[in-house]
C-alpha angles and dihedrals in degrees: 000000000000091000091054092050092047094050093046092053092047093049088051089059100259125142104227127207138156118259117227119200130176089246099041146308139297110220095220135010107189122190131186116168107311093341120102125185125191112203130187117191117208129159097210135006092210101148139036089241091059092047092049092049096047098044093035090063091052092048089054091067113098096214097039094123112212105337106189128205110230 
């Protein structure tokens, strides 16, 4: 799944890196010009712990906009 996401971002013209935070990692940080996307890849949000971990990493980014919890 992560390979598909990576290749899709690259074919759309994004430069793709991994985001490192003190509290965790962002799977993909994709930049193209002034646009920045933060992408977490997860197969299944089956537990509250998984949801907290995945969305917690996104909330830890200063310029994350309005990351919403589903």
